[in-house]
C-alpha positions, 0 to 999 in steps of 0.5 A: 816281657816281665812275665817271660823274663821272670820265669826264663830270664835272662834271655839268651843272647842270639849271637851265641846261638849256633850249631853245637850250642848247648842251652842252659840246664834250666828253662831259658828263652831265646826271643825271636821276631818273625818277618821283619815288620817295621813295628819291630824297629819302631816299637819293639826295639826301644822296649827291648833296649829298656829290658836289655834284651837282644832278639833273633829277627827272622827276616823275609829278605826280599821284603826288606829289599823292597820295604813293601807292605804285606797283605795285612797292610803292615810294612816291612823294615828297610835294610837300613832299619834292619842293620840299625837293629843289628848295630843294637845287638840283635841278630838278623836271621833267615826266614826265606826270600818270600815267605812261601809254604815250603812244603808246597814247593818242589826241592829246587824251589825250597833251596832257592828260598832258603839258600837265597835268604841265607845268602842275602843276609851274608851279603848284607851283613858280611857274615853268615847267619847261623839261624833259620826259621821255617815260614808257618813252622812247616818243615819241608822234606829233605835236608836243605840246611847245612850242619852249621845252621839251626832250623826253628819251627813252631809249636807244630813240632814236639819239644825235644833237646836242640841237639837231637833235632837241630833243624826242627827246634820248637818255638812257641809264641804269645798271642797278641790278641789274648794277653790273658792267656800268657801266664798259663802259656808260660807255665806250660812252656816251663812244664814242657821244658822239664818233660823234654829233658 
């Protein structure tokens, strides 16, 4: 966290990021976590509080509903735990209902996954979410997200200003298995920010 914040901090408040958002005119960071794993609540939340950082937590909403284990054995948060994260200032955002590869679904299936996730969050939180992340970073053909929702992909899309591709915003990550690579990755992100402007 120190490394990222020293180059890009302070972190953006995800509650301020929505359609029409204009990122700062300097390299900045919006910290995001995907899926809604229980360790986000157990381990990450106290660290985030220590750094006074709020995240966008992209949730697989059906996994939160059942609080089930994923194929890798990692458990998902319950809705109660997710709402505790929200109460601490983190933004609950949509990441589909079941985490499929959207590019492998037909158009009605894509709509069910995306709109079902957005609806579940609105129902649970009492307000619409403005952020969505595509599972695996795979953006399906055809417009599904409304103009009021920003869509986040992964390093699979080119870095461009948010307003030029609001449904294909690039995200990258720090690989947990290779922390020695982090300084070089952070330098490269910063370089890409300047190139994309």
